[in-house]
C-alpha positions in Angstrom: 0.0 0.0 0.0 1.2 3.7 -1.1 -0.1 6.7 1.1 0.1 9.8 -1.3 0.1 13.2 0.3 -1.8 15.8 -2.3 -2.4 19.5 -1.5 -4.6 21.9 -3.5 -4.9 25.6 -2.2 -5.4 25.5 1.5 -7.2 21.7 1.5 -5.1 18.6 1.5 -5.7 14.8 1.5 -3.6 11.6 2.4 -4.7 8.9 0.0 -4.1 5.1 0.6 -3.8 3.3 -2.9 -3.3 -0.5 -3.6 -2.7 -2.0 -7.2 -3.5 1.8 -8.7 -6.8 1.9 -6.7 -7.9 4.4 -4.0 -8.7 2.2 -1.1 -8.8 5.5 1.5 -8.8 9.0 2.2 -8.1 11.2 4.7 -9.0 15.2 4.2 -8.0 18.0 6.1 -8.0 22.0 5.6 -5.6 24.4 6.6 -6.7 26.5 9.2 -4.2 29.5 9.4 -0.3 29.3 10.2 0.7 26.2 11.7 -2.5 24.3 12.0 -4.8 21.8 10.2 -8.3 20.3 10.8 -8.6 16.4 9.9 -12.3 16.8 8.6 -13.0 13.4 7.1 -11.5 9.9 7.0 -13.1 7.2 4.5 -12.0 3.7 4.0 -13.4 1.4 1.0 -15.5 -0.9 2.6 -14.1 -4.0 1.4 -10.7 -2.9 3.0 -12.2 -1.8 6.3 -10.6 -3.9 9.4 -7.0 -3.5 7.7 -5.7 -0.5 9.7 -5.6 1.7 7.0 -7.3 4.8 8.6 -4.2 4.3 11.3 -1.8 4.3 8.6 -2.9 7.5 7.0 -3.5 9.3 10.2 0.4 8.0 11.0 1.4 10.0 7.8 -0.7 13.0 8.7 1.1 13.1 12.2 4.5 12.5 10.3 3.7 15.4 8.1 2.8 17.5 11.0 5.8 16.9 13.1 7.9 17.3 9.9 6.3 20.9 9.1 5.7 22.1 12.8 1.9 21.9 12.3 -0.8 21.2 15.0 -3.7 19.1 14.1 -7.4 19.3 15.2 -9.2 16.2 14.5 -12.9 17.3 13.7 -13.1 13.5 12.0 -14.8 11.2 14.5 -12.2 8.5 13.4 -9.1 10.7 13.8 -10.1 12.2 17.3 -10.8 8.6 18.7 -7.4 7.6 17.5 -5.8 10.8 19.2 -8.1 9.7 22.3 -6.6 6.3 22.3 -2.8 6.8 21.5 -0.8 9.3 23.9 2.3 8.9 21.2 0.4 11.2 18.6 -0.6 13.8 21.1 2.3 16.0 20.6 0.8 17.7 17.5 -2.8 17.7 19.3 -4.1 21.1 18.9 
């Protein structure tokens, strides 16, 4: 599986692909300097339970750390992951 990061204006997405097919997407919006808001996570129903959402969030957290950003998780999936995993809260807004 490959997770690509795409940016268009003040919006972005982490897109999971396997064999050229999109199997998941986590979208965010830039919310001023130094902050992004994760607003949606979606995984192909046939791929659920494989940890794809967690892998995309891991990429988002790495991106935030590398770019000195904070994340506000409005998406219920992302919020639940931040609540569950203390090791990623360093980027939590």
